[in-house]
N, C-alpha and C positions, 0 to 999 in steps of 0.2 A: 709816120705818127698814126695814119687811119690803120694801118696793118696790127698794131699794137692793138688799138682798142677793139678790133674783130676779135684778136686772141684773147684778150680780157674778157669780153664777152661770151667767147665760145665756153674759155673754161669757167667762169660763173655759172653758165648752162648747165654744165656737165656735174659741176658741183651740187646745184640746186636739185638736179635728178638723182643723184646718189642715193640708196637705199641700203638700208639692213634689215632681214629678216629673220625672226625666229619662232619655230613651231613647237608647243609643249603640248604633252598629253593633258586634258583638262578633267574628263571623266570616262572612266571605264564600267561597264557593266557586264553581268552574266548572260547577255542575249549573244547571240550569234552577230558577226559582223556583218554577214550579208555582202550583196553586191551593189548595192545603193549608197550613193555619196550626195548628200548636199552640203550646200554654204549659204553663209549670211555673212555678210560684211560691209562695214562702213567706214566712212571718213572722218577722223576724229583732229581737231584742231584743239590747241592749249590741252593736252593730254601728256600724262607721262607715261612713256613706253616701257620704260626699262625696269619692268617689275619682275621682280622672282616668281614660280609657280606657287610658293607659300603664300605669297601677298595675293594671288588669285584665285587661291581657295575661298569657298562660301564660309567657311568656319573661320577664316582669319579675322574678320572685323572690316576688311577693306573691301572696296568694290573695283571692278575694273571698268565699269560703266562711268567715267569722269570726264569730264572735256567737253567740248560743243562736238555732236555726232550728228552726221547728215542722214542716217538712216533710223527713224524712230520705230522701226519693226527690229532691228538688229538683235540676234539671240538664237539661241538652239532652237527654239520653236520654229522660227521661220527658216533656219537651217533644214530642219525635218522636213519641212512642209515643202521646200525647193526640190528636195531629193525624193518626194513620195515615200517617205521613211514613217513607219508605224511603230516598228521597235529598235529604240536606238541601242547601237551596240558600244559605239566609244566616241567621244568628242575632243577633238585637238582644237587648239587656239593658237592662231597664227597672229602675230603683230611683225609689221615692216614700217620701219621708221624711215621717213623721208624728212628732209632741211625744215620743211614749214608745216608739215602733218605727219599724222600717223594713220596707217590703214590698219583695221582690225577686222579678223575672221574667225568664223566659228566653221569648223568643219567636221561634219557628222557623217559615220557610218553606220548601216543598220539594214534591216529587212522590211 
């Protein structure tokens, strides 16, 4: 009986650490991509991760910043500062869904 509880506990841990990630283009500019890359990430609780890229667009009237976020500076500006980027070439948006939380990340490329 003890072995069964260990096996069920291990399976529960594996299920809790399971994840699914999606990266989509967010913004593309006329600037060169350059060699610099910066990231900004946060952990979100009570957040819907299954949004289409149309729902993420600033003109859609919806916002991607909902739920309880742990990084108050999360955004494109922080990602550009972390990479030392002055001219942004492209921005990607990555969502990784875990069982109990969602990790959101902006990936900025530029010069």
